[in-house]
ZAGULO-436853 format. One record per residue: residue number from 1; residue in three letters; chain; x negated, y negated, z of N, C-alpha, C, CB in turn. Coordinates in Angstrom, 2 decimals, decimal comma. Glycine has a CB too. Example, Ala and Ser with C-alpha at 12.3 -4.5 7.8 and 13.67 -1.06 7.14 Angstrom:
ZAGULO-436853
ATOM num residu chaine     n.u     n.v     n.w    ca.u    ca.v    ca.w     c.u     c.v     c.w    cb.u    cb.v    cb.w
ATOM   1    ALA      A  -13,19    5,69    7,80  -12,30    4,50    7,80  -13,20    3,30    7,80  -11,31    4,47    9,05
ATOM   2    SER      A  -12,85    2,25    7,08  -13,67    1,06    7,14  -12,90   -0,03    7,87  -14,08    0,60    5,72
This chain:
ZAGULO-436853
ATOM num residu chaine     n.u     n.v     n.w    ca.u    ca.v    ca.w     c.u     c.v     c.w    cb.u    cb.v    cb.w
ATOM   1    MET      A    7,84  -47,59 -126,84    7,56  -48,75 -126,03    6,10  -49,13 -126,21    7,88  -48,48 -124,55
ATOM   2    SER      A    5,84  -50,40 -126,38    4,45  -50,84 -126,58    3,72  -50,86 -125,24    4,41  -52,24 -127,25
ATOM   3    GLU      A    2,38  -51,00 -125,35    1,57  -51,00 -124,13    1,88  -52,19 -123,24    0,10  -51,01 -124,50
ATOM   4    THR      A    2,05  -53,38 -123,84    2,29  -54,58 -123,02    3,64  -54,52 -122,33    2,22  -55,83 -123,87
ATOM   5    SER      A    4,68  -54,03 -123,02    5,99  -53,96 -122,36    5,98  -52,88 -121,28    7,11  -53,66 -123,38
ATOM   6    ALA      A    5,21  -51,82 -121,48    5,09  -50,78 -120,45    4,34  -51,33 -119,24    4,35  -49,52 -121,01
ATOM   7    ALA      A    3,33  -52,13 -119,49    2,57  -52,73 -118,39    3,44  -53,69 -117,60    1,32  -53,46 -118,92
ATOM   8    ARG      A    4,25  -54,50 -118,32    5,15  -55,43 -117,64    6,16  -54,68 -116,79    5,88  -56,31 -118,67
ATOM   9    GLN      A    6,70  -53,60 -117,33    7,71  -52,85 -116,61    7,11  -52,21 -115,36    8,33  -51,78 -117,51
ATOM  10    SER      A    5,91  -51,63 -115,47    5,28  -51,01 -114,31    4,90  -52,07 -113,28    4,05  -50,20 -114,73
ATOM  11    PHE      A    4,46  -53,24 -113,73    4,09  -54,31 -112,81    5,32  -54,82 -112,07    3,42  -55,46 -113,57
ATOM  12    SER      A    6,42  -54,98 -112,78    7,63  -55,48 -112,13    8,22  -54,44 -111,19    8,66  -55,87 -113,18
ATOM  13    GLN      A    8,01  -53,16 -111,46    8,49  -52,14 -110,55    7,60  -52,04 -109,32    8,58  -50,78 -111,25
ATOM  14    ASP      A    6,29  -52,29 -109,49    5,36  -52,22 -108,38    5,54  -53,38 -107,41    3,93  -52,19 -108,90
ATOM  15    SER      A    5,84  -54,55 -107,91    5,95  -55,71 -107,04    7,26  -56,43 -107,27    4,77  -56,66 -107,27
ATOM  16    PRO      A    8,33  -56,01 -106,58    9,63  -56,64 -106,78    9,65  -58,08 -106,27   10,71  -55,84 -106,09
ATOM  17    SER      A    8,76  -58,45 -105,37    8,75  -59,82 -104,85    8,32  -60,82 -105,92    7,83  -59,92 -103,64
ATOM  18    MET      A    7,65  -60,35 -106,95    7,20  -61,25 -108,01    8,36  -61,70 -108,88    6,14  -60,57 -108,86
ATOM  19    GLN      A    9,49  -60,99 -108,81   10,61  -61,32 -109,66   11,68  -62,13 -108,93   11,21  -60,06 -110,22
ATOM  20    VAL      A   11,33  -62,78 -107,85   12,29  -63,60 -107,10   12,61  -64,81 -107,96   11,72  -64,03 -105,71
ATOM  21    SER      A   13,89  -65,03 -108,15   14,31  -66,14 -109,00   14,30  -67,44 -108,21   15,71  -65,88 -109,58
ATOM  22    ARG      A   14,42  -68,53 -108,93   14,45  -69,85 -108,31   15,67  -69,99 -107,42   14,44  -70,96 -109,38
ATOM  23    SER      A   16,81  -69,47 -107,84   18,03  -69,56 -107,03   17,88  -68,78 -105,73   19,25  -69,05 -107,82
ATOM  24    THR      A   17,17  -67,64 -105,78   16,94  -66,87 -104,56   16,04  -67,65 -103,61   16,31  -65,51 -104,89
ATOM  25    ARG      A   15,01  -68,29 -104,13   14,13  -69,09 -103,30   14,88  -70,26 -102,68   12,94  -69,60 -104,11
ATOM  26    LEU      A   15,77  -70,89 -103,43   16,56  -71,99 -102,89   17,48  -71,52 -101,78   17,37  -72,66 -104,00
ATOM  27    ARG      A   18,08  -70,31 -101,94   18,93  -69,75 -100,90   18,12  -69,49  -99,64   19,61  -68,46 -101,39
ATOM  28    GLU      A   16,90  -68,98  -99,81   16,07  -68,64  -98,66   15,60  -69,88  -97,91   14,87  -67,83  -99,11
ATOM  29    THR      A   15,44  -70,98  -98,59   14,95  -72,20  -97,94   16,09  -73,13  -97,54   13,99  -72,93  -98,85
ATOM  30    GLY      A   17,31  -72,66  -97,59   18,43  -73,48  -97,17   18,82  -74,53  -98,19   18,11  -74,14  -95,88
ATOM  31    GLY      A   18,61  -74,29  -99,45   18,98  -75,22 -100,50   17,92  -76,24 -100,82   20,21  -75,92 -100,12
ATOM  32    LYS      A   16,84  -76,24 -100,06   15,75  -77,18 -100,33   14,68  -76,48 -101,12   15,17  -77,76  -99,01
ATOM  33    PRO      A   14,17  -77,12 -102,16   13,12  -76,45 -102,93   11,85  -76,32 -102,10   12,83  -77,22 -104,23
ATOM  34    SER      A   11,23  -75,15 -102,19    9,97  -74,97 -101,50    8,87  -75,61 -102,33    9,68  -73,46 -101,24
ATOM  35    ARG      A    7,67  -75,59 -101,79    6,55  -76,19 -102,52    6,38  -75,54 -103,88    5,26  -76,06 -101,72
ATOM  36    GLN      A    6,53  -74,21 -103,92    6,35  -73,52 -105,18    7,47  -73,82 -106,16    6,25  -72,03 -104,94
ATOM  37    ALA      A    8,67  -74,13 -105,65    9,81  -74,34 -106,52   10,02  -75,82 -106,84   11,06  -73,78 -105,88
ATOM  38    SER      A    9,08  -76,65 -106,49    9,26  -78,07 -106,74    9,12  -78,37 -108,23    8,25  -78,90 -105,93
ATOM  39    ILE      A    9,58  -79,53 -108,61    9,50  -79,90 -110,03    8,07  -80,16 -110,47   10,34  -81,13 -110,30
ATOM  40    PHE      A    7,16  -80,33 -109,49    5,77  -80,58 -109,82    4,96  -79,31 -109,95    5,15  -81,45 -108,79
ATOM  41    GLY      A    5,60  -78,19 -109,77    4,89  -76,92 -109,88    4,25  -76,54 -108,57    3,84  -76,99 -110,98
ATOM  42    ASP      A    3,30  -75,67 -108,64    2,63  -75,17 -107,45    1,61  -76,20 -106,97    1,95  -73,82 -107,72
ATOM  43    LEU      A    1,87  -76,81 -105,82    0,96  -77,81 -105,28   -0,07  -77,14 -104,39    1,72  -78,89 -104,51
ATOM  44    ASN      A   -1,27  -77,52 -104,55   -2,34  -77,02 -103,72   -2,53  -78,02 -102,58   -3,65  -76,80 -104,54
ATOM  45    SER      A   -2,21  -77,62 -101,35   -2,28  -78,55 -100,23   -3,70  -79,02  -99,98   -1,71  -77,90  -98,97
ATOM  46    ALA      A   -4,69  -78,21 -100,26   -6,08  -78,63 -100,08   -6,43  -79,76 -101,05   -7,04  -77,45 -100,27
ATOM  47    ALA      A   -5,93  -79,67 -102,26   -6,19  -80,72 -103,24   -5,51  -82,02 -102,84   -5,72  -80,29 -104,64
ATOM  48    VAL      A   -4,32  -81,93 -102,28   -3,61  -83,13 -101,82   -4,37  -83,77 -100,67   -2,18  -82,78 -101,39
ATOM  49    GLU      A   -4,84  -82,95  -99,71   -5,60  -83,48  -98,59   -6,90  -84,12  -99,05   -5,89  -82,37  -97,58
ATOM  50    ASP      A   -7,60  -83,48 -100,00   -8,83  -84,04 -100,53   -8,58  -85,38 -101,19   -9,48  -83,08 -101,52
ATOM  51    GLY      A   -7,48  -85,47 -101,93   -7,14  -86,73 -102,59   -6,86  -87,84 -101,60   -5,94  -86,55 -103,49
ATOM  52    SER      A   -6,16  -87,52 -100,51   -5,87  -88,55  -99,51   -7,13  -88,94  -98,75   -4,79  -88,06  -98,54
ATOM  53    ARG      A   -8,03  -87,98  -98,54   -9,31  -88,32  -97,89  -10,13  -89,24  -98,78  -10,12  -87,05  -97,56
ATOM  54    ASN      A  -10,12  -88,98 -100,09  -10,87  -89,84 -101,02  -10,31  -91,25 -101,03  -10,83  -89,26 -102,42
ATOM  55    VAL      A   -8,99  -91,37 -100,99   -8,38  -92,70 -100,96   -8,77  -93,42  -99,69   -6,84  -92,60 -101,07
ATOM  56    ALA      A   -8,73  -92,71  -98,55   -9,10  -93,32  -97,27  -10,57  -93,72  -97,27   -8,81  -92,36  -96,11
ATOM  57    ALA      A  -11,43  -92,87  -97,80  -12,86  -93,18  -97,85  -13,12  -94,38  -98,76  -13,66  -91,96  -98,33
ATOM  58    ASN      A  -12,44  -94,42  -99,91  -12,60  -95,56 -100,81  -12,11  -96,84 -100,16  -11,86  -95,31 -102,13
ATOM  59    TYR      A  -10,99  -96,76  -99,46  -10,45  -97,94  -98,78  -11,41  -98,43  -97,72   -9,08  -97,62  -98,15
ATOM  60    GLN      A  -12,01  -97,51  -96,97  -12,97  -97,88  -95,95  -14,22  -98,52  -96,57  -13,35  -96,66  -95,11
ATOM  61    GLU      A  -14,66  -98,01  -97,70  -15,81  -98,61  -98,38  -15,49 -100,02  -98,87  -16,23  -97,73  -99,56
ATOM  62    ILE      A  -14,28 -100,23  -99,36  -13,86 -101,56  -99,80  -13,84 -102,51  -98,60  -12,47 -101,52 -100,48
ATOM  63    GLN      A  -13,33 -102,03  -97,46  -13,33 -102,85  -96,26  -14,75 -103,21  -95,84  -12,61 -102,12  -95,12
ATOM  64    LYS      A  -15,64 -102,22  -95,87  -17,03 -102,47  -95,47  -17,68 -103,51  -96,37  -17,84 -101,18  -95,50
ATOM  65    LYS      A  -17,48 -103,39  -97,70  -18,06 -104,35  -98,62  -17,52 -105,75  -98,40  -17,81 -103,92 -100,06
ATOM  66    THR      A  -16,21 -105,84  -98,23  -15,57 -107,14  -98,06  -16,01 -107,81  -96,76  -14,05 -107,00  -98,08
ATOM  67    LEU      A  -15,99 -107,06  -95,67  -16,36 -107,64  -94,38  -17,86 -107,93  -94,31  -15,95 -106,72  -93,25
ATOM  68    THR      A  -18,67 -107,12  -94,98  -20,11 -107,42  -95,03  -20,36 -108,73  -95,75  -20,88 -106,27  -95,73
ATOM  69    LYS      A  -19,63 -108,95  -96,85  -19,78 -110,22  -97,57  -19,32 -111,39  -96,72  -18,99 -110,20  -98,88
ATOM  70    TRP      A  -18,25 -111,21  -95,95  -17,77 -112,28  -95,09  -18,79 -112,59  -94,00  -16,41 -111,91  -94,47
ATOM  71    VAL      A  -19,34 -111,54  -93,36  -20,35 -111,74  -92,32  -21,57 -112,44  -92,91  -20,77 -110,38  -91,67
ATOM  72    ASN      A  -22,02 -112,01  -94,09  -23,17 -112,65  -94,72  -22,90 -114,11  -95,07  -23,56 -111,89  -95,99
ATOM  73    ALA      A  -21,67 -114,42  -95,48  -21,33 -115,82  -95,77  -21,42 -116,66  -94,50  -19,91 -115,92  -96,37
ATOM  74    GLN      A  -21,02 -116,10  -93,38  -21,10 -116,83  -92,12  -22,55 -116,95  -91,64  -20,24 -116,13  -91,04
ATOM  75    LEU      A  -23,28 -115,86  -91,69  -24,66 -115,87  -91,20  -25,61 -116,65  -92,11  -25,16 -114,45  -91,06
ATOM  76    SER      A  -25,22 -116,87  -93,36  -26,09 -117,62  -94,27  -26,26 -119,07  -93,82  -25,52 -117,58  -95,70
ATOM  77    THR      A  -25,33 -119,57  -93,03  -25,46 -120,94  -92,52  -26,61 -121,08  -91,53  -24,15 -121,38  -91,86
ATOM  78    VAL      A  -27,03 -119,97  -90,93  -28,16 -119,99  -90,01  -29,35 -119,23  -90,57  -27,76 -119,41  -88,66
ATOM  79    GLY      A  -29,31 -118,92  -91,86  -30,44 -118,27  -92,53  -30,61 -116,80  -92,19  -31,68 -118,98  -92,20
ATOM  80    ASP      A  -29,52 -116,09  -91,97  -29,60 -114,67  -91,63  -28,62 -113,90  -92,49  -29,32 -114,43  -90,13
ATOM  81    SER      A  -28,74 -112,58  -92,52  -27,80 -111,74  -93,27  -27,88 -110,32  -92,74  -28,10 -111,78  -94,80
ATOM  82    ILE      A  -26,94 -109,50  -93,19  -26,95 -108,07  -92,86  -26,84 -107,30  -94,17  -25,78 -107,69  -91,89
ATOM  83    SER      A  -27,30 -106,06  -94,14  -27,17 -105,24  -95,35  -26,19 -104,09  -95,14  -28,54 -104,68  -95,76
ATOM  84    ASN      A  -26,05 -103,61  -93,92  -25,15 -102,51  -93,62  -24,38 -102,85  -92,35  -25,94 -101,17  -93,46
ATOM  85    LEU      A  -23,09 -102,96  -92,47  -22,24 -103,42  -91,38  -22,30 -102,52  -90,16  -20,83 -103,52  -91,85
ATOM  86    ASP      A  -22,29 -101,21  -90,37  -22,23 -100,31  -89,23  -23,56 -100,11  -88,53  -21,71  -99,00  -89,67
ATOM  87    THR      A  -24,67 -100,43  -89,15  -25,96 -100,26  -88,47  -26,58 -101,59  -88,03  -26,93  -99,53  -89,37
ATOM  88    ASP      A  -26,33 -102,65  -88,78  -26,99 -103,93  -88,47  -26,38 -104,66  -87,27  -26,93 -104,83  -89,67
ATOM  89    LEU      A  -25,19 -104,28  -86,87  -24,55 -104,93  -85,73  -24,68 -104,10  -84,45  -23,08 -105,18  -86,02
ATOM  90    LYS      A  -25,33 -102,94  -84,55  -25,43 -102,03  -83,41  -26,18 -102,62  -82,24  -26,09 -100,76  -83,84
ATOM  91    ASP      A  -27,21 -103,43  -82,49  -28,00 -103,96  -81,39  -27,35 -105,18  -80,73  -29,38 -104,33  -81,88
ATOM  92    GLY      A  -26,32 -105,73  -81,33  -25,58 -106,84  -80,73  -26,16 -108,21  -81,00  -25,49 -106,64  -79,29
ATOM  93    LYS      A  -27,38 -108,28  -81,51  -28,03 -109,58  -81,71  -27,35 -110,37  -82,83  -29,51 -109,39  -82,05
ATOM  94    LYS      A  -27,11 -109,73  -83,95  -26,45 -110,43  -85,06  -24,97 -110,66  -84,77  -26,62 -109,64  -86,37
ATOM  95    LEU      A  -24,40 -109,80  -83,96  -23,01 -110,00  -83,55  -22,88 -111,27  -82,70  -22,50 -108,77  -82,77
ATOM  96    LEU      A  -23,81 -111,47  -81,78  -23,82 -112,70  -80,98  -24,06 -113,92  -81,86  -24,88 -112,61  -79,89
ATOM  97    LYS      A  -24,94 -113,78  -82,84  -25,21 -114,88  -83,76  -23,97 -115,22  -84,58  -26,39 -114,54  -84,68
ATOM  98    LEU      A  -23,27 -114,19  -85,05  -22,03 -114,38  -85,81  -21,00 -115,11  -84,97  -21,47 -113,02  -86,29
ATOM  99    LEU      A  -20,86 -114,72  -83,71  -19,89 -115,37  -82,84  -20,22 -116,83  -82,59  -19,80 -114,63  -81,52
ATOM 100    SER      A  -21,50 -117,14  -82,46  -21,86 -118,54  -82,26  -21,58 -119,37  -83,51  -23,34 -118,66  -81,88
ATOM 101    VAL      A  -21,73 -118,76  -84,69  -21,46 -119,49  -85,94  -19,97 -119,74  -86,11  -22,02 -118,70  -87,14
ATOM 102    VAL      A  -19,16 -118,70  -85,95  -17,72 -118,86  -86,22  -17,00 -119,64  -85,13  -17,07 -117,50  -86,39
ATOM 103    SER      A  -17,48 -119,56  -83,89  -16,82 -120,29  -82,80  -17,33 -121,72  -82,66  -17,02 -119,54  -81,49
ATOM 104    LYS      A  -18,47 -122,00  -83,30  -19,10 -123,32  -83,22  -19,47 -123,68  -81,78  -18,17 -124,38  -83,81
ATOM 105    GLU      A  -19,76 -122,66  -80,99  -20,22 -122,81  -79,61  -21,40 -121,88  -79,41  -19,08 -122,50  -78,59
ATOM 106    ALA      A  -22,21 -122,22  -78,44  -23,37 -121,38  -78,17  -22,95 -120,08  -77,50  -24,39 -122,13  -77,29
ATOM 107    ALA      A  -23,32 -118,99  -78,11  -23,06 -117,66  -77,53  -24,19 -117,33  -76,58  -22,91 -116,56  -78,64
ATOM 108    PRO      A  -24,00 -116,38  -75,69  -25,08 -115,98  -74,78  -26,31 -115,50  -75,56  -24,61 -114,88  -73,82
ATOM 109    LYS      A  -27,47 -115,71  -74,96  -28,71 -115,26  -75,60  -28,81 -113,74  -75,50  -29,95 -115,94  -74,96
ATOM 110    PRO      A  -29,20 -113,10  -76,60  -29,34 -111,64  -76,54  -30,59 -111,23  -75,78  -29,38 -111,05  -77,96
ATOM 111    GLU      A  -30,57 -110,04  -75,24  -31,75 -109,51  -74,56  -32,80 -109,16  -75,59  -31,38 -108,27  -73,70
ATOM 112    ARG      A  -34,06 -109,27  -75,21  -35,16 -109,08  -76,16  -35,42 -107,63  -76,52  -36,41 -109,68  -75,60
ATOM 113    GLY      A  -35,22 -106,73  -75,61  -35,55 -105,33  -75,85  -34,67 -104,71  -76,93  -35,42 -104,54  -74,57
ATOM 114    ASN      A  -35,13 -103,54  -77,39  -34,39 -102,85  -78,43  -33,98 -101,44  -78,00  -35,22 -102,79  -79,71
ATOM 115    MET      A  -34,01 -101,21  -76,69  -33,56  -99,92  -76,18  -32,04  -99,91  -76,12  -34,18  -99,64  -74,77
ATOM 116    ARG      A  -31,48  -98,73  -75,96  -30,02  -98,58  -75,93  -29,38  -99,45  -74,84  -29,64  -97,11  -75,70
ATOM 117    ILE      A  -30,01  -99,54  -73,69  -29,45 -100,34  -72,60  -29,37 -101,81  -72,99  -30,30 -100,18  -71,33
ATOM 118    HIS      A  -30,34 -102,30  -73,74  -30,32 -103,69  -74,21  -29,23 -103,88  -75,27  -31,71 -104,08  -74,80
ATOM 119    GLN      A  -29,09 -102,90  -76,14  -28,05 -102,98  -77,17  -26,66 -103,00  -76,53  -28,16 -101,79  -78,15
ATOM 120    LEU      A  -26,44 -102,13  -75,54  -25,16 -102,12  -74,84  -24,89 -103,44  -74,15  -25,12 -100,98  -73,82
ATOM 121    SER      A  -25,92 -104,01  -73,57  -25,76 -105,30  -72,88  -25,42 -106,41  -73,87  -27,04 -105,65  -72,12
ATOM 122    ASN      A  -26,08 -106,43  -75,01  -25,82 -107,47  -76,02  -24,39 -107,38  -76,56  -26,81 -107,35  -77,17
ATOM 123    VAL      A  -23,95 -106,17  -76,87  -22,59 -106,00  -77,39  -21,58 -106,33  -76,29  -22,37 -104,55  -77,91
ATOM 124    SER      A  -21,89 -105,98  -75,06  -21,01 -106,31  -73,94  -20,91 -107,84  -73,78  -21,52 -105,66  -72,64
ATOM 125    GLN      A  -22,02 -108,53  -73,94  -22,00 -110,00  -73,88  -21,13 -110,58  -74,99  -23,43 -110,56  -73,99
ATOM 126    ALA      A  -21,21 -110,00  -76,17  -20,40 -110,48  -77,29  -18,92 -110,26  -77,02  -20,81 -109,77  -78,60
ATOM 127    LEU      A  -18,56 -109,09  -76,49  -17,16 -108,82  -76,18  -16,66 -109,71  -75,04  -16,98 -107,34  -75,81
ATOM 128    SER      A  -17,51 -109,98  -74,07  -17,14 -110,89  -72,98  -16,95 -112,30  -73,50  -18,20 -110,87  -71,87
ATOM 129    PHE      A  -17,80 -112,72  -74,43  -17,67 -114,03  -75,04  -16,32 -114,15  -75,77  -18,84 -114,29  -76,02
ATOM 130    LEU      A  -15,97 -113,11  -76,53  -14,68 -113,09  -77,21  -13,52 -113,14  -76,21  -14,56 -111,84  -78,09
ATOM 131    GLU      A  -13,66 -112,42  -75,12  -12,62 -112,39  -74,11  -12,43 -113,77  -73,48  -12,96 -111,36  -73,03
ATOM 132    ARG      A  -13,52 -114,46  -73,19  -13,43 -115,82  -72,64  -12,82 -116,79  -73,64  -14,82 -116,32  -72,22
ATOM 133    GLN      A  -13,18 -116,63  -74,92  -12,70 -117,54  -75,95  -11,22 -117,33  -76,28  -13,51 -117,37  -77,20
ATOM 134    LEU      A  -10,82 -116,08  -76,40   -9,49 -115,78  -76,94   -8,53 -115,17  -75,95   -9,63 -114,87  -78,09
ATOM 135    GLY      A   -9,01 -114,75  -74,80   -8,15 -114,11  -73,82   -8,22 -112,60  -73,92   -6,72 -114,57  -73,97
ATOM 136    ALA      A   -8,11 -111,95  -72,79   -8,25 -110,49  -72,75   -7,07 -109,78  -73,41   -8,38 -110,02  -71,32
ATOM 137    GLU      A   -5,89 -110,40  -73,39   -4,72 -109,72  -73,94   -4,75 -109,63  -75,46   -3,46 -110,44  -73,50
ATOM 138    THR      A   -5,47 -110,50  -76,14   -5,51 -110,44  -77,60   -6,65 -109,57  -78,13   -5,64 -111,82  -78,16
ATOM 139    LEU      A   -7,61 -109,30  -77,28   -8,79 -108,53  -77,71   -8,43 -107,06  -77,93   -9,91 -108,64  -76,66
ATOM 140    PRO      A   -8,83 -106,48  -79,08   -8,56 -105,05  -79,29   -9,38 -104,21  -78,32   -8,87 -104,64  -80,75
ATOM 141    SER      A   -8,92 -103,02  -78,04   -9,61 -102,16  -77,08  -10,80 -101,47  -77,77   -8,64 -101,10  -76,47
ATOM 142    ILE      A  -11,89 -102,19  -77,82  -13,12 -101,68  -78,43  -14,20 -101,81  -77,37  -13,51 -102,47  -79,75
ATOM 143    GLY      A  -14,84 -100,70  -77,05  -15,90 -100,72  -76,06  -17,25 -100,97  -76,70  -15,91  -99,42  -75,30
ATOM 144    ASN      A  -18,19 -101,39  -75,88  -19,52 -101,67  -76,40  -20,22 -100,41  -76,89  -20,36 -102,35  -75,35
ATOM 145    GLU      A  -19,91  -99,26  -76,30  -20,52  -98,01  -76,74  -20,12  -97,64  -78,16  -20,15  -96,88  -75,79
ATOM 146    ALA      A  -18,88  -97,94  -78,53  -18,42  -97,61  -79,89  -19,23  -98,37  -80,93  -16,92  -97,94  -80,05
ATOM 147    ILE      A  -19,53  -99,63  -80,68  -20,30 -100,43  -81,63  -21,75  -99,95  -81,65  -20,24 -101,94  -81,25
ATOM 148    VAL      A  -22,34  -99,71  -80,49  -23,73  -99,26  -80,42  -23,89  -97,86  -81,04  -24,21  -99,24  -78,96
ATOM 149    ASN      A  -22,88  -97,02  -80,89  -22,94  -95,67  -81,48  -22,72  -95,69  -82,98  -21,90  -94,78  -80,83
ATOM 150    GLY      A  -22,32  -96,82  -83,54  -22,14  -96,93  -84,98  -20,78  -96,46  -85,46  -23,19  -96,16  -85,68
ATOM 151    ASP      A  -19,77  -96,52  -84,61  -18,41  -96,13  -85,00  -17,91  -97,13  -86,05  -17,44  -96,10  -83,75
ATOM 152    VAL      A  -17,79  -96,65  -87,28  -17,47  -97,53  -88,41  -16,09  -98,15  -88,25  -17,55  -96,76  -89,73
ATOM 153    LYS      A  -15,11  -97,36  -87,87  -13,74  -97,88  -87,75  -13,65  -98,95  -86,67  -12,77  -96,74  -87,43
ATOM 154    LYS      A  -14,29  -98,74  -85,55  -14,25  -99,73  -84,46  -15,02 -100,99  -84,87  -14,85  -99,13  -83,16
ATOM 155    THR      A  -16,13 -100,83  -85,55  -16,90 -101,99  -86,01  -16,09 -102,79  -87,01  -18,23 -101,55  -86,62
ATOM 156    LEU      A  -15,45 -102,12  -87,96  -14,60 -102,81  -88,93  -13,45 -103,54  -88,23  -14,05 -101,82  -89,96
ATOM 157    ALA      A  -12,85 -102,89  -87,24  -11,75 -103,50  -86,51  -12,21 -104,75  -85,77  -11,13 -102,51  -85,53
ATOM 158    LEU      A  -13,38 -104,69  -85,17  -13,91 -105,85  -84,44  -14,21 -107,01  -85,37  -15,17 -105,46  -83,68
ATOM 159    ILE      A  -14,86 -106,73  -86,48  -15,19 -107,80  -87,43  -13,92 -108,38  -88,04  -16,12 -107,28  -88,54
ATOM 160    PHE      A  -12,96 -107,54  -88,36  -11,70 -108,05  -88,90  -10,98 -108,92  -87,87  -10,79 -106,88  -89,33
ATOM 161    PHE      A  -11,02 -108,51  -86,60  -10,42 -109,30  -85,54  -11,09 -110,67  -85,43  -10,51 -108,56  -84,20
ATOM 162    ILE      A  -12,42 -110,68  -85,49  -13,16 -111,95  -85,42  -12,79 -112,83  -86,61  -14,69 -111,70  -85,39
ATOM 163    MET      A  -12,76 -112,24  -87,79  -12,41 -113,00  -88,99  -10,99 -113,55  -88,89  -12,55 -112,11  -90,25
ATOM 164    LEU      A  -10,08 -112,74  -88,41   -8,68 -113,15  -88,30   -8,52 -114,29  -87,30   -7,81 -111,97  -87,89
ATOM 165    LYS      A   -9,16 -114,18  -86,16   -8,98 -115,17  -85,10   -9,72 -116,48  -85,37   -9,44 -114,59  -83,79
ATOM 166    TYR      A  -10,89 -116,41  -85,96  -11,69 -117,62  -86,13  -11,59 -118,24  -87,52  -13,11 -117,33  -85,84
ATOM 167    GLN      A  -11,25 -117,46  -88,51  -11,38 -117,96  -89,86  -10,09 -118,00  -90,66  -12,37 -117,14  -90,59
ATOM 168    MET      A   -9,27 -116,96  -90,53   -8,10 -116,85  -91,40   -7,13 -118,00  -91,22   -7,39 -115,55  -91,14
ATOM 169    GLN      A   -6,81 -118,30  -89,99   -5,75 -119,26  -89,78   -6,00 -119,97  -88,46   -4,37 -118,58  -89,78
ATOM 170    GLN      A   -6,02 -121,25  -88,52   -6,18 -122,03  -87,31   -4,88 -122,79  -87,10   -7,41 -123,01  -87,40
ATOM 171    ILE      A   -4,24 -122,51  -85,97   -2,97 -123,15  -85,66   -3,19 -124,11  -84,49   -1,87 -122,10  -85,32
ATOM 172    THR      A   -2,78 -125,33  -84,68   -2,88 -126,32  -83,62   -1,50 -126,90  -83,35   -3,89 -127,43  -83,97
ATOM 173    ILE      A   -1,21 -127,10  -82,09    0,06 -127,70  -81,70   -0,25 -129,00  -80,98    0,91 -126,74  -80,80
ATOM 174    ASP      A    0,32 -130,08  -81,49    0,15 -131,38  -80,86    1,25 -131,53  -79,81    0,19 -132,54  -81,91
ATOM 175    PRO      A    0,90 -131,54  -78,50    1,94 -131,55  -77,47    2,72 -132,87  -77,41    1,32 -131,28  -76,13
ATOM 176    GLU      A    2,15 -133,97  -77,92    2,83 -135,27  -77,84    4,03 -135,34  -78,77    1,86 -136,38  -78,18
ATOM 177    ASP      A    3,88 -134,92  -80,00    5,01 -135,01  -80,93    5,50 -133,64  -81,41    4,61 -135,86  -82,13
ATOM 178    ASP      A    5,07 -132,57  -80,73    5,52 -131,20  -81,02    5,41 -130,83  -82,50    6,96 -131,03  -80,58
ATOM 179    THR      A    4,29 -131,17  -83,11    4,08 -130,78  -84,49    3,15 -129,57  -84,53    3,50 -131,96  -85,32
ATOM 180    LEU      A    3,38 -128,76  -85,49    2,59 -127,54  -85,68    1,81 -127,69  -86,98    3,50 -126,28  -85,71
ATOM 181    THR      A    0,51 -127,52  -86,91   -0,33 -127,62  -88,09   -1,03 -126,30  -88,32   -1,36 -128,76  -87,93
ATOM 182    VAL      A   -0,88 -125,78  -89,51   -1,55 -124,53  -89,88   -2,53 -124,86  -90,99   -0,52 -123,42  -90,32
ATOM 183    SER      A   -3,79 -124,50  -90,78   -4,77 -124,70  -91,85   -5,39 -123,35  -92,17   -5,85 -125,74  -91,45
ATOM 184    PHE      A   -5,42 -123,04  -93,41   -6,00 -121,78  -93,85   -7,44 -122,04  -94,26   -5,20 -121,15  -95,02
ATOM 185    GLY      A   -8,36 -121,50  -93,47   -9,76 -121,71  -93,76  -10,37 -120,57  -94,55  -10,52 -121,90  -92,50
ATOM 186    PHE      A   -9,67 -119,49  -94,66  -10,21 -118,32  -95,35   -9,46 -118,14  -96,65  -10,12 -117,04  -94,47
ATOM 187    LEU      A  -10,00 -118,68  -97,72   -9,33 -118,58  -99,00  -10,08 -117,67  -99,96   -9,16 -119,94  -99,61
ATOM 188    PHE      A  -11,31 -117,37  -99,67  -12,11 -116,58 -100,59  -12,49 -115,26  -99,94  -13,37 -117,36 -101,03
ATOM 189    CYS      A  -12,11 -114,18 -100,57  -12,47 -112,86 -100,10  -12,66 -111,98 -101,32  -11,39 -112,27  -99,13
ATOM 190    SER      A  -13,86 -111,60 -101,61  -14,14 -110,83 -102,80  -14,29 -109,37 -102,46  -15,38 -111,34 -103,50
ATOM 191    VAL      A  -13,62 -108,51 -103,20  -13,72 -107,08 -102,98  -14,83 -106,49 -103,83  -12,39 -106,40 -103,29
ATOM 192    LEU      A  -15,12 -107,11 -104,93  -16,11 -106,52 -105,84  -17,50 -106,86 -105,48  -15,86 -106,95 -107,22
């Protein structure tokens, strides 16, 4: 007997669990292939989770870039811009300016200070303005603290809501002749 065949024989005698066949594994799992017995081979769950996190992070970055460009396009009409969506809207001043531009109405004046209490007040004024304009039932549940704290997901949700309500689609109903008019004002959205 050669050395390699002797080693294989001793290894297989030492660890009988290593010689479990595919049919035995299928019997043990109730006829369903386990992760190890799948046609894709041995899947590493950590690698799958990392891949899904990367996709989510990339998607969030694409959202940030797109919504930042949209905000800058709106603010450019008043000679202003932002560079980072999650930090530049924290004080509420540019958020109020954005709302006055897209609503074509004067938004409340922001407070002059730059302390946290002033930032919370400014964002609260912006959310109250949205509530008066669109109704409380349509407003997403986003608190002023989330925006001031720099919560990226909540900030993205708020900006997307503003874009959707003011820019994407304007629906008007003429009560006299019951006609419905839909105008799409948002035709350009660049991801790159």
